[in-house]
ROZA-827285 format. One record per atom (N, C-alpha, C): z, y, x. Coordinates in steps of 0.05 Angstrom, whole numbers, plus 5000, padded with zeros to 4 digits. Atoms other than C-alpha are relative to their C-alpha. Layout:
// ROZA-827285
ZYX;...
END
This chain:
// ROZA-827285
497449845009;061241331135;501250195028;499149824975;064741901171;503949904999;496650164994;071741541161;500249775011;498250214982;075741161218;500449724995;499350245016;076740501221;503350014993;497549945006;084340751221;500250134970;499949845021;083041221153;499549714982;500150255017;079640621121;502149804990;497650205001;085440161130;502450144990;497549915015;090740671107;498850024973;501149975031;085840791040;500649644990;500050175005;086739981040;502549884997;496750165003;095139981044;499249864967;499850145031;093739910959;497749995005;502750145012;087739460959;499350044975;501549935028;086539510887;500050275000;500849805001;087340180887;496450145024;503049874983;081040330942;497949804991;502550045014;076839760899;500050134980;499849885018;078340200847;498750245002;501749634994;075040880875;497349885010;503150074994;069340430903;498549864980;500950095014;067540120842;499350324975;501449865014;067840750801;498350145014;502950004985;063341030854;497749884987;502450165006;058440510848;499650054970;500249945034;059340580765;498850294999;501049795003;057441300777;496450005008;503050074982;051141140826;498349934981;501850325015;048040560771;501050224971;500749825032;049141100704;502149834987;497550195016;055840500684;502050195006;497449904998;060241070677;500050224977;499949815011;063341450628;502550204990;497149944998;070141870608;501849764997;497850165005;073141250583;499149735013;500150234989;070640730634;503050035018;497050094986;076640410667;498849825016;500550194976;075740000732;501649664998;497850235020;082039570702;499949695028;499850214983;082839180767;503349875011;497350094989;088738740772;499849695010;500550294988;089738050805;499049814989;500850185027;085637500787;500849765011;499450354996;086136700787;499149945021;500750104971;086436420848;498249935008;502850215002;080836010826;497550135007;502549825000;075936570832;500850205012;499849734985;078337130878;502850034996;498249885002;083537620893;501850184982;499649785011;082338170854;497649974985;501850005021;078638240787;499950274980;500449715023;074938900747;499449904975;501050015035;074338790673;498950224996;501549725011;072039560661;497449954981;502749975004;064539390648;500249854967;500050035027;066438950584;500150144987;500149795026;069439490541;497350235005;502449814998;063839980569;496949864986;501850185012;058439430554;499950004962;499050065028;061439340482;499150324988;499949655002;062040150473;497150074996;503049875008;054240200489;497849854998;500950255004;052439600460;498349875017;501450084972;049839280527;500649675011;499150224986;049838640564;501849995021;498749914970;055938610605;500049795019;501650174976;053437980644;498250205012;502249904980;047138410671;501450315009;499249694986;051039080673;502049945028;497450104985;057138690711;498349895037;502350034982;051138480763;499050225011;500949715000;048339150767;501950095015;498349954991;054339420787;501249845027;499850134974;056038850838;498450085022;501850004986;049538930872;500350225017;498949774998;051439670876;501550045024;497050024982;058339530916;499049795019;500850034975;054939070957;498650165023;500749784979;051439610994;502550185010;497749755002;057940030998;501049955032;499750074973;059540131074;503549904996;497650005006;066740131056;500749724996;499450265012;066639471027;499849755022;501150174985;064039151087;502049845016;498750084986;067338621112;503950014990;496750005015;074438731061;499449774982;500250195030;071538310997;497549855003;502350115009;066337820979;499850064967;499449945024;064437920915;498049854983;501650175020;061737440846;501150144978;499449945035;060837560776;499549724995;498850205015;064037070730;500150054971;500149875039;063237000651;498350174990;500749805018;061937480608;499350285024;500449714985;062138070662;502150015012;497749934980;069037940703;498649955028;501449964979;066638260771;503049885026;499050114996;070837820823;500250125038;500849834969;073538070900;501449765016;500050244993;075537480942;500150205033;499949834973;078637891012;498849775030;501550164980;074637581079;503449975019;497550074977;079937341127;499550185028;499849804980;077037901176;502150214994;499249765005;079338431131;504149945003;496450064996;086538081122;500749965032;498349964978;087338031196;499550295015;499549704995;085538751209;501550154985;497649845020;090238931153;502749975013;497050164983;096238451184;499450135026;500550034972;093938761254;501850364999;499249655012;094539551222;502849994992;496650015012;101239411189;501749905016;498150304982;106239111230;503250134994;497149904995;113239521216;499850114970;498949795019;117139851162;498450245009;500649674987;114940531201;496850044989;502750025008;106840301189;499949924972;501150145033;107640061111;500550364992;498949655010;111240791102;498850245011;501449794993;106341201135;497349924979;502649985012;100740931092;501450064973;499450075036;104840821018;501850334996;498049695009;109041621026;496150144991;501249815007;101341821006;500149994966;500250095032;102041470940;500950224981;497749825021;107641990911;500150185018;500949764986;106442490965;499650294984;499849725017;108143240927;501550024976;499350105026;111942930875;503350145002;496649964996;119443250870;501849934978;498850235016;123742730828;503250055007;497450015003;131042850811;501949714987;499450195019;135242230794;502749915003;497549875008;141542240763;500849615006;498450245014;145541520773;502950005012;497749954989;152841250785;501849994973;499149875016;155841840745;502949864990;497150045010;163141550736;502050204985;498049895009;168941850697;501750085023;497649944987;174142190734;501949894988;497750035014;180641950720;500249744994;500550215002;178441250716;498849845027;501750184977;177540700765;497449854997;503250075002;170340450778;500849664994;500450265008;169039800741;497549815002;502350134996;164739270737;496950064983;502649845017;160039630681;499650255018;501249794979;159040240736;497749855025;502050144976;155139630788;497350094989;503849965005;147939630749;498550275012;501849704992;147140460753;500150065019;500449894969;149540520823;498349835010;502350104984;145039890844;497350055003;502349945013;139340010804;498850315010;500949634986;139540800827;499350065015;500849914973;139340760896;498549845008;503650204994;134040160891;497550205001;502049835003;129440640854;500250235012;500049844994;130941170894;498849995032;500150114973;130040860965;496149924989;502950065001;123440610927;498250205001;502749735000;120141340908;500650075027;500649864970;122141610979;499649905014;501950194990;118841111008;497349974996;502149915010;113341220970;498350275004;501249634995;112742010991;501250134985;498849845028;116342320932;502850065019;497449795005;122042870941;502149824992;497850155025;127942530912;502850145014;497449915008;134242880899;502449774988;497850255008;140142400894;502350144985;497849885016;144842630835;502649864993;497650175005;151442380822;501250154973;499249825025;152542730744;502949834997;497650165010;159942520749;501650084977;500249985024;163242550687;503050134995;498149754988;168743140700;501050184980;499049725012;169543600641;499449934970;500750075028;169043150572;502249954986;498449975023;173643050504;502649885021;497150144978;178042520555;501750225016;498449824982;180943090588;502350154988;498449775034;183643480526;502649725005;497450165007;187742730517;501249925027;498949964969;188942700589;502550145005;498149794991;192143380604;502649964978;498350005025;195643300529;502849785018;497550224989;199442630557;501550135022;499449934977;200642880628;503150245000;497649785003;204343500603;502649914974;497350115023;208343090543;501649885012;498950114988;210642680596;501250075022;498649754979;212343240647;499649765030;501050144968;207942800704;498950145023;500749884985;207843040761;498449845025;502650094978;201042820798;500249925029;499350024973;203642940866;500749755014;497050284987;208942340866;498749754989;502450335010;203341840838;499249885024;500650204970;203541240891;497349864992;502450125008;197940900850;498350234972;500849825019;194041480816;498149984979;501850035013;188641350787;500449734977;499050215023;191940660749;502150164985;498549915017;197241130721;499250284996;501849805013;191841660700;499449864983;500250085021;189641100667;501349874977;498350085025;195540850631;501350194987;499349735014;197241620613;498050004981;502749915030;190241620573;499949834985;499750225029;191541010535;502050074986;497749985021;198041240514;499050214987;500449775014;195241910496;497649914975;501750165020;188841580466;501349924977;498650115018;193741220422;500850134982;498349755027;197241760399;498750184981;500849935025;192142110371;498249934979;500250125017;189941570336;501449944969;497449965019;196541600298;500450264984;500649765001;197142230303;498950314990;501149725001;194842920274;500850245018;499849774983;198343360314;500149965021;500650024980;197642950377;496350035002;503349924996;189743040361;499350255004;500249644994;191043800352;500150025029;499149994977;194443750412;498050025033;502650104990;189043480453;497750144998;502949905013;183443820427;501050335011;498549744993;188144480438;499650005039;500849864973;188144360517;496849965003;502850084991;180844050525;498150344996;501249595002;179144870499;501250135019;499649824979;183545140540;498849935034;502350114972;180844740597;497550155001;503449965007;173544970576;500350315009;499549755013;175845660566;502050145024;499249984973;178945640636;503250145007;497450014989;186745670634;501349865026;499450024976;189545700699;501649655000;498650314992;195345060689;498349834996;501750195009;189644630660;497649905022;502449984979;184944790711;501449885028;498950154985;190044630764;500649735007;499350295001;191743960741;497249914999;501250074996;184843860727;498749885034;501150074977;183043930798;500949775018;497850254986;187943470823;499849794996;501450285008;185042960784;497649865009;502950044983;178643050809;500649885025;500650034967;180443040881;501249635006;499050305004;183842370865;497949784996;502750135005;178242070834;497950035020;501750064987;173442290877;501049915032;498750234986;176941910932;500049725009;500950315015;176541280904;497349914997;502450135001;169941360891;498150025031;501749994982;167041520954;500749745021;499650184985;171041000988;498549674985;501650155013;166340520940;497350065006;502249944989;160640870964;498749885030;500850054965;161240831041;500349715003;500450215001;162440091022;496849884994;502550115013;155740000986;496950145019;502049924995;152740511029;497250094981;500749715018;150841080975;501050225013;499549685005;150041750983;498650164986;501449725023;148442360943;499650135016;500249774991;145642960959;501250234986;497949865014;149543280906;501949884987;498650195018;155443090862;500450254979;499649835020;153643580799;501349924982;498950145027;158243350746;500450204976;500549845018;158743630680;501650265001;498049795002;164344160698;497450185014;501849814983;158344460745;497950204977;501449815019;154944710687;502350114974;497549825019;161144950649;498450245000;500949665005;157945710657;496949904992;502949985011;151045490634;499349824974;501050125023;151545240574;499250174969;500049745014;152045900536;497050135001;502749964998;144745940553;498949854986;501250135016;143045370518;501149964981;499549905029;147045510450;498250234994;501549705006;143346230458;497349974985;503150025004;136246010466;499449754983;500350205023;136745340424;499850244968;500049895032;139345780360;497450234998;502149724997;133746430383;497749884999;502450094992;128345880386;499649864963;499650245025;130345560313;499249755004;500050345003;131144900338;502349894999;497050115008;138044870329;501550134970;498649915022;142644950266;502449934998;496850054999;149844950243;499849844975;499050325021;152844380207;502850005005;497250064999;159744400186;501350145028;499649814981;161144940230;498449875029;501650034975;157744600296;496950054998;501949854994;151944780329;497549625002;501750325007;146544130316;497250055002;503050075009;138943870324;499349884988;501450295023;135043480269;498450075011;503150154999;128943130288;499849884980;499950165031;127842990219;496649875001;501550224991;121242810244;498749785011;499750194997;122642290270;501949764985;498350035021;124141700225;503349945009;497350054991;129741420273;502950184996;498049744992;133742030279;500950284971;501249765013;131942400213;501849954976;496849915013;138542400181;502349905020;499550064980;141842280253;500650345012;500349774981;144043060289;500449985017;501050034969;143743110355;502250295006;498249764986;151243480371;500150175017;500249864974;150044100412;502550105008;497849894994;156744390407;500749984971;498550015032;162744250362;501150204988;499649715021;165744650310;502750155014;497349834997;172244770350;498850185028;501549804965;166945150416;500549795012;500950144965;167444540462;498049865001;503150224991;161944280500;499949744989;500150255002;159943600500;498049895021;502650054976;154943110538;496950104992;503249975001;148443350505;500050315009;500149644997;150744130520;499850005031;501050084971;151243890596;497649935016;502450114980;145143450598;497550264992;501249745002;141044060569;499550215014;499149884985;144044540613;498649875027;501750144977;141644030665;497550025015;503250014998;134743920650;499350305005;500549744993;134444760646;500350035032;499649974964;137344850720;498949865012;501750194981;133844210752;497050155001;501649975008;127544460722;499150375011;500049684995;127845280729;501750025029;499549994974;132445280787;498949815030;500150204973;130944730832;496749884998;502450094999;123944610817;498949704995;502050285001;122943890797;498950014974;501850065014;118043540765;499549754976;499450255031;121642970732;503149885014;497450075004;127842700721;500349744991;499750285009;130542030722;502750014992;496650125005;136941770688;500649764997;499750304996;139241050703;503250054986;496850125012;145640870647;499049814980;500950315014;146040280608;498650064964;502049925027;142140170542;501750094973;498649835026;147740410499;500050314988;500449825008;145941050509;496850094993;502349825008;138541070486;499850124981;500349785029;138941420424;500750245016;499549764992;142241990462;497650115016;501149884972;137542020520;496850044982;502349975020;131741990461;499950314984;500349785010;134642550427;499550265010;499149784975;136742980492;496150025007;503049834987;128342960512;498350044978;500949885024;125843050438;501450345001;498949785001;129943690440;499050145014;500849924973;128343920515;496950064985;503849954997;120143810496;499950304980;499549765022;121744330431;500650275013;499049714979;125944820466;497450055017;501449884975;121744900526;497350044990;502050005009;115944870485;499650364989;499549815011;118145430446;499750335024;499149764980;120645840518;497550015016;502550014970;113845670563;500849925017;499550114974;117645240608;497849885004;501350144999;115444890644;500449724999;499150215004;115744190622;499649725018;499250164969;118743620670;499349654976;499650285013;117342840661;502649964994;497850105007;124042550629;499949675008;499650264999;125641840645;502349854995;497250145002;131141440620;499649685008;500950304996;131840740656;502849884994;496950185012;137040330622;499749775003;500050374984;138739640638;502449924970;498350105008;142939140602;503249975008;497950044996;149138830606;501149815019;498850244984;153338380652;501849804992;497950195022;156337750621;501249895017;499250244981;160537290640;498649764986;501450185009;159336590632;500849914966;500949995022;161436580561;498250094986;501649825005;156537000546;500550294988;497949825011;161237620525;499550135028;500449914980;160738180565;502650025023;497350184985;165138040629;502250165005;496749885001;172238140636;501749855015;498950134987;178837930670;501249834978;498650165022;183137380635;501350164981;498649865017;187037910609;498250194980;500849785021;181638250572;499650285015;499649804990;182238830625;496250005022;502550024985;175039070657;500249925024;499850084970;174038820732;499650205020;499849794985;175939330782;497049885021;501849994974;170039520828;500349865027;499250074979;173739480886;500149755008;499050314999;176438830873;497349834998;501350175005;169738520852;498350025038;501250064971;166538710923;501749885021;498450124975;172838590964;499649584986;500350305000;171537830930;497749925005;502350104992;164837770939;499850015032;500350004953;165237891025;502849764997;497750294989;172137381018;497649784994;502050215017;167136900971;497249845032;502150084977;161636941029;501349855021;497750084977;166336901090;500149694996;499950294998;168236261062;498449725000;503050145003;161336001060;499150045030;501250044976;160136251133;502249815019;498750204989;166235941157;500249715006;500750354995;164135221132;497149935016;503650064983;156135321162;501050145023;499049924970;159135601231;502050135011;497050014992;166035551248;499550035019;500049974979;163835651318;499750385009;500449785007;162136321304;501950215017;497149874993;166036951339;500150114975;498849915021;170237271292;498550264981;501549725005;166737931288;497749934992;502550245016;160337471275;500450084970;499450035011;163137251222;500850264974;500049645029;165637921178;498050105005;503049875013;159338211191;498049814980;501050135022;155337671158;500649924984;498549995029;160837591107;498250214983;500449785013;159738331093;497750024989;503849995005;151638311095;499449824976;500850215030;150537691050;502150034974;499049965032;157037840994;498950254999;500449745024;154638570980;497249894994;503149965011;146738370984;499749814977;499650205018;149237770935;499550154984;499149835024;152338240892;497550164985;501549835010;146238750891;497849844995;501950105014;141038180886;500249894981;499550155032;143937810830;499550194984;500649805018;143038480794;496650104998;503249924992;136138710823;498449784985;501850175013;132638100804;499449964974;501450015031;133138120736;498250244983;501949705012;128138610693;502150154990;498149894997;133139050687;501650124974;500250015035;132539120603;502349764990;499250255007;135838430600;502950025013;497050104991;143038230598;500049745024;499950204990;144337720653;503149915006;497750104997;149637230665;501750015028;499449914984;154337360722;501649745016;499750214981;156036760766;499349925034;499249944971;159036680840;497949695012;501350194991;155936030850;497550065007;503849965004;148036180834;500250285020;501049834979;149336910867;499549955031;500250024966;151236670935;499149715002;501450234994;147636030929;497149995025;502850034985;142535920992;497149854989;503050205014;137035500941;499950284974;500249785008;132835980904;499850275006;501249775004;131236690883;502550185008;497949844997;137736960918;500350135025;500649854968;139737490974;500449795026;499750184976;143036941021;496849865006;502550134993;136136491008;497950145028;501349734985;132837181035;500550105029;498849854978;137137351089;499249725014;500550154974;136636641124;497249915002;502449994998;129236711111;499150145034;500449894983;129437301150;500949915030;499550074973;133737041205;499449835011;501850274986;130636361212;496850175018;502349944995;124136801228;500950075037;499249924979;128537171283;500049835019;500450204980;130136571312;498149815011;503250054990;122836341318;499750135023;500949804977;122336941359;501149885031;497750044982;128336801399;499049735020;501550264979;126136101422;498349985014;502549884981;119436281443;499550235018;499749854979;122136811479;497450235006;503549875008;116337311440;501250284990;498649695006;116938021427;499350014973;500550045029;116838161347;496950134992;502249825014;110538681338;498350035022;502149904976;108038771412;498149785012;501450294997;103138111402;497150175014;502550064991;096638041433;497650054978;502049965011;089838201405;498749775001;502150235001;086837491411;500649904975;498850075026;089237341343;495949844992;501850015020;083236961308;500749954967;500749935024;080736941241;501549764984;497950235010;086236551186;498349734993;502150245002;083235831169;502049764981;498550215020;088035371142;500750084972;499549895032;089935481062;503050085000;497749894999;096835571082;500450285015;500549754978;095236231134;498950184981;501649785016;090236411082;501850184978;497850005020;095536391025;501850225006;498649774990;100336771066;499550365006;501049644998;096237351089;499250144976;501449905035;093437441011;502450144994;497249875006;101037481004;501250255009;498849714982;102937961055;498350324985;502349845021;096238381023;501750114990;498950035022;099738380965;503150185005;497349815004;106338760980;500250244982;500449695017;103239470958;500049904972;500250005027;101839210893;502949984986;496750105003;109538910887;501750304996;498149754999;111539710904;498050094980;502149805023;105839990852;502349954976;499650035028;108739570793;502650065003;497349985011;116339700813;500150315003;500149805005;114740410820;498450114960;501149955025;109940480756;502049964977;499050105019;114940100712;504250145009;496650024986;121940290752;501549844996;498450355001;123939630757;499449885017;500250094974;125739400825;499749665003;499950374996;125738600802;497649895006;502750084996;117838650818;499949985029;500050014968;120138710892;501349765007;498050124997;125038190881;498549725005;501750335019;119837630854;497950005020;501949994980;115137840907;502049955026;498350064974;119737730966;500949714998;499750344997;122037050941;496349855006;501950245004;115036760927;499250095032;499849974971;113737111002;501449735014;498650154983;118636791031;499849605000;501750205007;116336130995;498149895012;503150034983;109236141023;501249965025;499650004971;112336271094;501049665008;499250324990;116135621092;497749754991;502250215002;110135301067;497549985025;501549954975;106135501122;501749975029;498150164979;111135371173;500249764999;499950264994;112234751157;496949785001;503250154999;104534531148;499050085024;500849944977;103034951212;501350005024;498550014976;105534861283;498950305018;500249704989;106435541309;499650085031;499850024969;108035461388;497349805001;502650214987;100535131403;499450135020;501549914971;096835121462;497550134994;502849775009;090135481432;501050334999;499049714997;091536211449;499950224975;500549895016;088036471393;501549874969;499750095021;090736001344;504150064994;497249964995;098336101371;499950354997;500249715003;096736851370;500050114961;500249905025;095136901293;502749854985;498450155008;100436441273;503150205004;498349805002;106336941302;498850214992;499849715021;103037511275;501249954973;498250005027;104537241208;502549974997;496750074991;111637031231;500450224995;498449684995;112437781251;499050204986;500649905031;108638031181;501949944983;498050055030;113137661139;502750104996;497449824987;118837891179;499950314991;500349775011;117338571171;499550084967;500149955030;115538501100;502149994983;497749975007;121438231083;502950105005;497349694999;126238751115;499250204982;501049705010;122239331090;501849884971;499949935016;122739041023;503349914985;497649915009;130038851021;501550185013;499349754995;131739451057;499750244972;501249805029;128339850989;502349884985;497550075022;133239430952;503050115006;497749984989;138539640995;501749785006;499250244981;139739041031;500050005024;500049984971;142439001100;498449685020;501050264991;138938441136;500749975032;498850194967;140837951201;498449845015;501550254983;138737721252;500749675011;497650214994;144137111256;500349904984;498750175026;146336651195;501749785011;
END
């Protein structure tokens, strides 16, 4: 073949993808291919191999042929593939399963080639190269303090954008701040009623929350107050100078508070295109939906009915209120139009809690009908929804008084609890080191406790569990990273500039660890395909466990040069993979703990 060894290895970063291409090529060459043929590569039962291809079975059933005979024919053709030479040993099992066992020679070549986060990314970037994706996450409301309920969108969204970017996508991080909704009518009404001077507030967000609660309570008991709040909102949305000035003051103090938390969590956005950014773009939405016949009038409001969908046949999607005010649907539709036509994004990802599933399903249905009528490019739209953080009582986590836990207080507590653990375990460390480690462990534990969950599940928040050094936790993984750094410090060896004298892996622990390292791209692919970071979390935990087994059973600092080289190679690549995976989760790693 004309491919260089480097190109072959690069293609094998995603080993299952390389095997898929080989199987499809062999299937075409032997006539075992039709339009519905699928290589169907998946991890195999370790008793039979590392990967398994099952596509022959459905092909044989469709064509009324013997699957075992077809599998043997295909396997024979694969044996002659030059690209497969040294990669895997092929066997046929059962009614026609084709198994691939990666060779020690290939494992060693792969690990030598993929030595660091940079080399991983240089091959991973080809997976999503050319895709332009906008991801909308965090999205708090101004005039309110961020609380524990904002944690999941922030953490999950940040990890997903890192993973997508790592795999080659051009990613735009958008914080769609809630700064133009119904709450501002209520808040402006309360500010004016109480004659509050915003410039004199000592704790502005706390005071604004109190004012909002007072105003909201009034609108529930007084028709006059409700009409007053509606009037203030319409005036704001129509450009009233006084209301705009108050609104700008509210947003300024809110943004400062948000930015403090984002800086602490190492989160940044490319743009903060809040609801207000689209306030001059909603009229086009109203007009086009009406002209296309997608929307209709109902009780003076503009709505879209999706009567063709059983779930929504009697549930209107409200586009514009009867008093002319816009809402979430208005600005969300304007957002899609802007991002597709003005920015050229082919995909838009929204990271919000599961309570908004109906909204996004109706939003996506509306976009599909509207864009089809106007012949606009149809984007891929994804709602990445997540469950609720629960207290140990099984209910949504709150303070003892029943209020939401402030996010800044939760962050401070995580760092303080981690500091106590560091102080207990390493009291002789320099104070600056204690502070640095406590911050990395505390914030890493908060992140990981969330990301390790399948995002659509609720989970119970428990300090003892998330800060534990046992089990599938951030402290456990961070300790594994620091432990490997210590191994290299003790041996006085460089991390990556290892010589080429390593021999092929032999012991069961060496082979198991090497195969797990080669499976890292599979965990990446799973995370991308389903936009679920927990696949990477579980992979990293399993990798750490296998490393412990390897290290306990195989002495690394031995006399035999080739054995020492391959075992330090395994240590080095485990470290690189753990650090890469944790960085994709947004977790900073440590050299010392």
